[in-house]
C-alpha positions, 0 to 999 in steps of 0.5 A, a space after each residue: 087560900 088558893 091551892 097549888 093546882 089553882 096557882 099553877 093553872 093561873 101561872 100557865 094562863 099568863 099570856 100578855 100581849 107583849 113580851 115581858 122583861 123580868 129581872 131577878 136579883 138573887 135568882 141563882 139558888 133556891 126559891 129565886 132560881 125556881 121562880 126564874 124557871 117557873 116563869 120561863 116554863 109557863 111562858 114557853 120561854 117567851 120572856 126576856 130574863 136577866 139575873 143579877 147576882 154573884 154566882 156567874 157560873 150558876 146563873 149562866 147554867 140556869 139561863 142556858 137551860 131555860 126555854 127560849 121562844 125565839 133567838 132574839 129573847 134575852 138571857 143575860 147575867 149581871 154580876 153584883 155583890 149587893 152588900 155594898 150600895 155603890 156596887 148596886 148602882 154600878 151593876 144597875 148601870 150595866 143592866 141599863 146598858 144591856 137593856 138599851 142594847 137589846 132595844 128594851 126600855 122597861 122592866 115588867 117584873 122585878 123580883 128580889 129574892 137575894 139574902 140570907 139569915 144568920 145567928 152570929 153577931 153584928 158584922 159591918 159592911 164597908 158602908 158601916 151597915 150590919 151585913 144582914 140588914 144590908 143584904 135583906 133590906 137596904 140593898 132591896 131599897 137601893 135596887 128599887 131606887 135604881 130601877 124604878 124608872 124602868 117600871 115606870 116606863 112599863 106602866 106608861 106603856 100600859 103594861 104590868 109593872 110589878 116588884 116582888 120581894 121574897 123575904 119576911 112579910 109576916 114580921 111586925 116587931 116594935 121599932 126603935 126609932 133611935 136605933 134603926 141600924 141596930 147599933 145600940 142593941 143588936 141581935 141576929 133574929 132582931 135584925 131579921 125581923 127588922 128587915 121584914 118590917 122596914 121592907 113593908 114600910 118602904 114598899 108601902 111608901 113606894 106604892 104611895 109615891 108611884 101609883 100604878 106600880 105593884 109592890 108585893 112583899 111575900 113570905 116564902 114559908 119553910 122551903 128546903 133549900 139547904 140554907 139551914 145548913 149555913 144558918 146553923 153553922 153558928 156553933 151555939 145552934 148545933 144543939 138545935 140541929 136534930 130539931 131543924 132536920 125534923 122540921 125540914 122533913 115534916 114541914 118544908 116544901 120544895 123550891 118548885 112548889 114555893 115558886 108557883 105561889 111566888 110567881 102567882 103573887 107576882 103575876 096577879 099583883 095589883 097596883 099598890 102595896 100588899 104583903 102576903 103569906 107563903 100561900 099568896 094570901 093577904 096578911 093585912 096592914 102593918 101596925 105602925 104609926 105615921 111617925 114610925 113610917 116616916 122615920 124609917 122612910 127617911 132613914 132608908 133614903 139617907 142610907 141608900 142615897 
């Protein structure tokens, strides 16, 4: 297990012979924001950074405070409400235009950190999807599908092409192939676990179909971002609030510390697929059959088409 000092030193040594293009989906808060700042800091600002999300004010505040190696380096925001699949396609089209206008035809680093967890019941989006599955799983597949050709171009140029999804890589629950959308038997924690498992299956599938690109799924650990306030706003969870506050105090780490491990996993990623724990350690393969993997893949392709 690499220490914080080790991963920080490795991140600081990152110095590719090209100016990397990094796209962060959900980089306006928590671990995502901290990872944006860590990449900019360790590169001395010599990186193009695009943030995709809903909070324009937060994104612009972050972007304007990042170091910039030269005025030509891009610092851009693209709005997207990622709960709706069509919105993702539209926002990726806007991002594509911004990249083109800047003379950039590639993405070296695609970081997906958006999403949340809830304890309440099923709530459907306009696409008929559970909102938590939509934001934690389907939206990530959609972003990859829309932006994969930019990663392919980075690979073709002999540069690093890597996707990092910050979510729940340690989850491997049983799969209900007749209810992948969890319409028959729903539970919020069940949906949270499914989003992590489905993601592993899809990232593995993308890696097999697109050799030369790195697909990494990492668990951030217990990070004190304030997200627990929203999670436990659901009234049945009030009784657990004292325990949550104690766990936050004794077990959590700061977003800045977590971001060093997230960035390390991204910059050191190798071609193919891997799932990691919060210390950037490989947690091994997923325990699913070929039939289960194919079923989840076909389902995700249909939903995000």
